[in-house]
N, C-alpha and C positions, 0 to 999 in steps of 0.2 A: 741151409736156406740160401736161395739164389741171390746174387748181388742185384739190388734194385736199380743200380746204375747201368745195367746192361740190358738193352731191349732184346726181346725174344727173336724177332724176325728182322734182320738187317743184313742183306746179302750184297748190296751194291758196293763196289770198290774193295771187296775182300782181298784181292790179290795185289792191290797197290801198296807198296812199301810204306807210304805215308799213313795209310789207313791202318795197316798192321801195327805200326808204332803207336798211333792214337788209341787203338783198341787195347794195347798192352798197358798204356797209361791209365785208361778208363777202368780196366779191371783191377788196377792197383789202388784205386782211390778208396779211402776209408769211408764207410757209409755213415759214420757219425760226424764226418767233416764235410762231405760232399754229397749232393743228391741231384737227381735229374740230369746226369751227364749224358750228353748226346754229341754225336759226330755229325756235322753238317757239311754238305758239299755245296760249293758255290763257284761262280766264275769270277776270277780275279785277274785283271789285266789279260784277258783273252785266253786264260788257261783254267782248267778245272782244279780247284783247290779244296782242301778239307780242313775243318777247324773243330776242335773239341771244346765244348762249352758246358759248364757245370754251375750249379748254385752252391755257394758256400753256406753251410747250415748256420753258422754263428751269426752271419750278417744278413742272409737272405738275398745277397747280391750275386749277379751273374759274373762269372769269370771265364776267360778263354786261356787255353794252354799255349804257351810260347815254346815250340819244339827246340829251337837252338839254345834257349836258356834253361829249359827243363822246369819252368815255373808257371803258375797261373797268375794272370794279371786281371784287374777289374775290367769289365766290359762297359764301355761308355755307350749307353743306349739312349741318351738324350739327343734329340734332333738338332 
């Protein structure tokens, strides 16, 4: 069964080292622990950046991946 955390059609940024690493992390996520994992691209301080965001199944809360720490942190979505 295919991993539901991996979208079928996602070709942008495939050759970027940052995207390759985030895809590796996304593919390693346990489906019983994480769902709806997506890689987003955005402009941060005038440069293109990428972020992996996923929903933690146990809490239903969004988390983002911190590459230098190798962990997920809660995403503050309050304005």
